[in-house]
C-alpha positions in Angstrom: -42.6 -74.2 169.9 -43.9 -76.3 167.0 -46.9 -78.7 166.8 -45.9 -82.4 167.0 -47.3 -85.4 165.4 -46.8 -88.7 167.3 -46.0 -91.7 165.2 -45.4 -94.9 167.2 -44.5 -92.8 170.2 -42.0 -90.7 168.3 -42.8 -87.0 168.2 -42.2 -85.4 164.8 -42.2 -81.6 164.5 -44.9 -80.5 162.0 -42.7 -78.1 160.0 -42.3 -77.5 156.4 -38.9 -77.2 154.7 -38.6 -73.4 155.1 -39.6 -73.5 158.8 -37.0 -76.2 159.4 -34.3 -74.1 157.8 -35.3 -71.0 159.9 -35.3 -73.0 163.1 -31.8 -74.4 162.3 -30.5 -71.0 161.4 -31.8 -69.7 164.8 -30.0 -72.5 166.6 -26.7 -71.6 164.8 -26.9 -67.9 165.1 -27.5 -68.2 168.9 -24.8 -70.8 169.5 -27.3 -73.1 171.2 -25.7 -76.6 171.1 -28.9 -78.0 169.6 -29.5 -81.3 167.8 -31.7 -82.3 164.8 -32.9 -85.8 164.0 -34.2 -86.7 160.6 -36.1 -90.0 161.0 -37.6 -92.1 158.2 -39.9 -95.0 158.7 -37.1 -97.4 159.3 -35.7 -95.3 162.1 -39.1 -94.9 163.8 -39.6 -98.6 163.5 -36.2 -99.2 165.2 -37.1 -96.7 167.9 -40.4 -98.5 168.6 -38.3 -101.5 169.6 -35.6 -99.6 171.5 -36.9 -97.3 174.3 -33.4 -95.8 174.9 -33.1 -94.8 171.2 -36.6 -93.4 171.3 -35.7 -91.2 174.2 -32.7 -89.9 172.2 -35.1 -88.8 169.4 -37.5 -87.3 171.9 -34.6 -85.3 173.5 -33.6 -83.8 170.1 -34.4 -80.1 169.6 -35.9 -80.6 166.2 -37.2 -83.8 164.6 -38.1 -83.6 160.9 -39.8 -86.2 158.7 -37.3 -87.6 156.2 -39.2 -90.1 154.3 -42.4 -90.8 152.3 -43.5 -93.4 154.8 -43.5 -90.9 157.7 -45.8 -88.6 155.7 -48.1 -91.4 154.8 -48.2 -92.5 158.4 -49.3 -89.1 159.5 -52.1 -89.1 157.0 -53.3 -92.5 158.2 -53.4 -91.1 161.7 -55.5 -88.1 160.4 -52.8 -85.7 161.6 -50.9 -84.9 158.4 -47.4 -83.5 158.5 -46.9 -80.5 156.2 -44.2 -82.0 154.0 -41.1 -84.2 153.9 -37.9 -82.5 155.0 -35.0 -84.5 153.6 -31.8 -84.4 155.6 -29.6 -84.0 152.5 -31.6 -81.0 151.4 -31.3 -79.5 154.9 -27.5 -79.9 154.6 -27.4 -78.2 151.2 -29.3 -75.2 152.5 -27.1 -74.9 155.5 -24.0 -75.0 153.2 -25.6 -72.2 151.1 -26.3 -70.2 154.2 -22.9 -70.9 155.6 -21.3 -69.7 152.4 -22.9 -66.3 153.0 -22.2 -66.1 156.7 -18.8 -67.9 156.9 -19.9 -70.8 159.0 -17.5 -73.4 160.4 -18.5 -77.0 159.5 -17.3 -80.3 160.9 -18.1 -83.4 158.8 -17.8 -86.7 160.6 -18.5 -89.9 158.7 -18.2 -91.8 155.5 -15.1 -93.6 154.3 -11.6 -92.0 154.3 -12.0 -91.4 150.5 -15.4 -89.8 150.8 -14.4 -87.6 153.8 -11.5 -86.3 151.7 -13.7 -85.7 148.7 -16.2 -83.8 150.9 -13.4 -81.4 152.0 -12.1 -80.8 148.5 -15.5 -80.4 146.7 -17.2 -78.3 149.3 -14.4 -75.9 149.8 -14.5 -75.4 146.0 -18.3 -75.1 145.8 -18.7 -73.0 149.0 -15.6 -70.9 149.4 -17.2 -68.9 152.2 -17.2 -71.8 154.6 -14.4 -73.4 156.6 -14.5 -77.1 156.9 -12.9 -80.0 158.9 -13.6 -83.6 158.1 -12.9 -87.0 159.6 -14.0 -90.4 158.4 -16.5 -92.5 160.4 -14.4 -95.6 160.8 -12.4 -94.4 163.8 -11.0 -96.4 166.7 -11.0 -95.3 170.4 -7.8 -93.3 170.0 -9.1 -91.5 166.9 -12.4 -90.8 168.6 -10.5 -89.0 171.5 -8.8 -86.8 168.9 -12.1 -86.0 167.2 -13.7 -85.1 170.6 -10.7 -82.9 171.4 -11.0 -81.1 168.1 -14.7 -80.4 168.7 -13.9 -79.1 172.2 -11.0 -76.8 171.3 -12.6 -75.2 168.2 -16.1 -73.8 168.0 -18.1 -75.1 165.1 -21.4 -73.7 163.8 -22.5 -77.0 162.3 -21.5 -80.6 163.1 -22.8 -83.1 160.6 -22.5 -86.8 161.6 -23.0 -89.2 158.8 -22.5 -92.6 160.3 -25.9 -94.2 159.7 -28.7 -94.6 162.2 -28.8 -95.3 165.1 -25.0 -94.9 165.5 -24.9 -91.3 164.6 -27.8 -90.3 166.9 -26.3 -92.3 169.8 -22.9 -90.7 169.2 -24.3 -87.2 169.2 -26.4 -87.8 172.3 -23.5 -89.3 174.2 -21.1 -86.5 173.4 -23.3 -83.5 173.0 -22.4 -81.8 176.3 -18.7 -82.3 175.7 -18.6 -80.6 172.3 -18.4 -77.0 171.1 -21.0 -76.7 168.3 -24.1 -74.8 167.7 -26.1 -77.3 165.6 -25.5 -81.0 165.3 -27.4 -83.2 162.8 -27.3 -86.9 162.0 -27.3 -87.0 158.2 -27.0 -90.7 157.2 -25.5 -91.1 153.7 -25.7 -87.5 152.7 -21.9 -87.2 152.3 -22.0 -89.8 149.5 -24.7 -87.7 147.7 -22.8 -84.4 148.2 -19.7 -85.8 146.5 -21.6 -87.6 143.7 -20.9 -91.1 145.0 -24.6 -91.7 145.0 -27.3 -89.9 142.9 -30.6 -88.7 144.1 -33.8 -89.5 142.3 -35.1 -87.1 139.7 -37.1 -84.2 141.2 -40.4 -85.7 139.9 -39.8 -88.9 141.8 -38.9 -87.0 144.9 -42.2 -85.1 144.7 -44.2 -88.3 144.1 -42.4 -89.8 147.2 -40.8 -92.5 145.0 -37.2 -91.7 145.9 -37.1 -95.1 147.8 -37.8 -96.9 144.5 -35.0 -95.0 142.7 -32.5 -95.9 145.5 -33.7 -99.6 145.3 -33.0 -99.6 141.6 -29.5 -98.2 142.3 -28.8 -100.6 145.2 -30.9 -103.8 144.9 -29.3 -105.0 148.2 -31.4 -102.4 150.0 -34.5 -104.6 149.4 -34.3 -105.9 153.0 -34.5 -102.3 154.3 -37.4 -101.5 152.0 -39.3 -104.4 153.5 -39.5 -102.4 156.7 -41.9 -100.0 155.2 -45.0 -102.3 155.0 -44.2 -103.5 158.6 -44.1 -99.8 159.7 -47.4 -98.9 158.0 -49.2 -102.0 159.5 -48.0 -100.9 162.9 -49.3 -97.4 162.3 -52.7 -98.8 161.2 -52.8 -100.9 164.3 -52.0 -97.9 166.4 -54.9 -96.0 164.8 -57.3 -98.8 165.3 -56.3 -99.0 169.0 -57.1 -95.4 169.4 
């Protein structure tokens, strides 16, 4: 069991990156049908307004802080989280581990083009893994096919990149039907993995300025960035209210 930091009623596991990897590895090695959620400030703010979604996060087996705003919030509450654990970094480490241990991956999400690029690139970069992909724009008939595939074959890691809260809701709804060891909602990680989007330079990541780099890349994200000050103000209010 890990210590948890409560932020707007959402419990975040106080783990560093290495600990998160070790816990995830344990889930996989023991075939445990576990889920990981990687909330940033925007996701926590959404959960604060949606009790059902908040319960989905609470029911996850590991909740890691993916965002500078979450780390800042924990400091404001005088209960500092150890460090940011970015979902895309978690995915890369699992791919490296899987390459050594011949893990089976299922990637669900992204456009048809990105899903195909994921399959081609990752098989080339990580020849030790096996991989199945499906885009995230599926209809009811295609969803049944996806669920059947995830029932019939056992997968070590199921990565769902459909954006939050859709990916977490989908995992929670179908978890008990599917045959996987570890399931993670990973947002736009597929685009990063295939080079469709670039991550900020390491120095900006360390300074918690990756959000600024993404905003420069995608100015239309400004409406999402505006959620950060709202989130911080709610955290300050929570602290003042004890």
